[in-house]
N, C-alpha and C positions, 0 to 999 in steps of 0.2 A: 504494500500500500504506500507508494511513494508520496501520495498526497497528504499523508498523515502529518508530515512536518508543517504543513500549512495550517493544520487545525490545532497544533499544540499551543498551550498557554503555560505560563509559569506555574499555575495551579495544577494543570494536568501533569506536567513534568514532575512536580513535587509528589503528587499522588502516586505516579508510576514508580518513582524512586523509593517511596515508602513501601510499596508493595514488593518491590524487588529486594529491599533490605529484609523485609519480613520473610520472604522465601528463603533467603540465605540463613536467617536465624532459625527457621523451622527445619531446614535440611541439615544444618551443621551437626546436631547431635547424632545423626545417622552415620557420620564419617568416623571411622575408627582412628585411633591414634596412629600417626604416620600416614594416614590416608590423604587423598587429594580430592578437591572439588573444583571443577571447571565452571566458572561463571561466564556467561556470554550474553550479549544483547545484540539487537540489530540497530541499536542507536549509536549516533555519533556524539551525543551530548555528554559532557563530562559529569553532569549531575547524576545521570543514570549509569555511569560507568565507574570511573575512578572515585567519584564521590560516594557511591554506594559501598564500594570496597573499603574506602577509608573509614567511613562510619561504622561498618561492620567490624573492622579490625580494632577500632578503638574500644569496643565493648567485648572483644573476644581475645583473651590473652593467649590462647593456644593457636591462633591463626597466624600463619606467616605467608607472605606473598612469594611465589616462585617466579623467577625470571624466565619468560618464554623466549625461545630462540626465534630469531627473525631471519628471513631470507636475505642474502647479501645483495640481491638485485631485485628489480621489479619482476613479478611473475609474468608469464606470457600474455595474460589478459590485461596487463597494465596495473594490476593491484599493487598497492604500496602499503606497507605496514609501518606504523609509527610507534616507537616504544613510549610507554607511559610509566608513571611511578609504579603502578600495580597492574600491568598487563600491556596489551597491544591494541592499537586502533587500526582497523583495516579500512582504508579510505575507499570510497566508491570507485568502481571501475565499470567496464563494459558489461560484465556478466553478473554483477551483484551491486547492492546498494551500500555496502560497508557494514561495519559492526565493531564489536569490542570483545575481548576475551581476557580473563585473568585466571590464574591458577593459584589456588590456596592449598596449603598443606597444614594438617593438624598436628601440632607438636605434642609429644607425649607429656 
């Protein structure tokens, strides 16, 4: 739904960010010690991406952010990944509209 960016408001982004944070908090107890959880969105907004991860990690002492590997060059479809503090942002390209991914590990 590429048109969704035209309908987003500050309030809707905040609501979505809260829902995503709640999803992380709900699923985190299911991750065993030493286990990993991959968080991903189809959003390019930092409030829904790094912002959610940062807020989650502030309240979760066992969570650590794992650095994801990035390709050394652009992918064939023109995709470009940008490293963020807690994950990577995949910028839009011909075959997709971009997104975000962060990997969290649960410390024992």
